[in-house]
N, C-alpha and C positions, 0 to 999 in steps of 0.2 A: 755179722759185727759190726759197725761204723752207722747201723740204723735202722730205724725203729716204727713201724707199724706207724700211722695216726689216721684216727677214724676218718675218711674223705677226706684228705689229705694230701698232701707226695710225703715221701719218706723223710722225714728229720734226718742229715748230716751229719755226723757229729762232729767234736770240731777239726780234729788230726785231719779226717777227709775232707775237710773244705781246707787244710792249709795244702795237705799235697795234693787236691787238684788244682790249688793257685800255680803251682813248681813245675815248668816248661823240662822240657826235653830238652838237651843243648844245641837240639838244632833245631827249637824253632824257640829260640832265647831272645825278646824283646828288651829293649830297654825304654826306659818311660823317664821322662824329665818331670823334677819338681823343683819350686824351689821355696826357701826361706819366708819370702813374705804374699807365694801367689802369682797371680799371674794377673788378679782385676788391678789394677789402677788405686780404684778407689779405697779397695779396702786392703789391699800391702799399705798407703800411708797409714792406715789407722794403726796395721800390724806390725810397722816399724817402729810404731810410738809403744805399740802398747811392750813391743820385747824390747826397747831401753828404758824400759822404767827398771828402777831401783830394787821394785820391790821385786821384780822376776831375776834376777843374779841369779838366784841359785840354778834353773835351769838354766840359764844360762853359759852356765861355768861346767855347769853337766852335758848337755847336748853338744852332739860332734855334728851329726846330719838332722839338721831343725830342719824340719818342713811343715809351713803352718795346714795344720786341719780345713781350718775352716775358722769365718769371723758371723757372732750369732749376736742377735741380740733377742735379749729377753725382757720379755716387760712384766711377766709380774714381778722379779727381782730388779724392777729398772736398773738393766744393765747392760750393759756389752764389751761379749769378751774371741781376744783374739785367740783359738789352740792348736798350739804349736803338741809337735811330738818327735823324738828323736829318731829315723827313719833305723836308727840299728840296731831298733827293738820292732820293727814294723813282721805281722806274716803276713804273705796273700791270704786275701779271702776273710781277714779278722782284722779285725774294728782296732787302734793300738792301742794299751795296756799303758802306756807310760803318756798320757795327755794332758796337758797342762796347758790354766786359761789364764791370761794376762788382760781384766775386767776391769773396766772402766763403771765407779755406781752414779750413774744418772744425777741424786739428790745433791749428792755433796761432791759430787764430781773426787772423789777417790777412788785409791787403785785399789787390788790385792791380786791373790795366787789364788786358783779354785781346780780339784784333780779333776776328772772326769774317770769317771767308775770305765772300765772298763773291761772286754772278757773274762783275765783272768786277775783276783784280786792279790794283792798285796797278802804278804804272810807276816 
């Protein structure tokens, strides 16, 4: 249980096993530091602007331990997005399910909020 054989590839580990493998024994604990706006100064400036947008107010009120996932330029959609998640819902080895982006559209400069698909769809 937990793995499935694949032709010519390593076994696929289930999501539950991936999460379990991400937890350490108490004696092996290690703390990681995350920053609300990241640790890159140029990206942090855009992330602060994106975070402060009125359109993003609902996520600001919801999120307690906010972390910048990444800043992404989407050429096909002509927009740049700052993607955030709440660390309360982060699991080891699994992409956050509640990632929201504050996105500026290059053509007309308007902003919108987008949700990134995660491994666990909302019911």
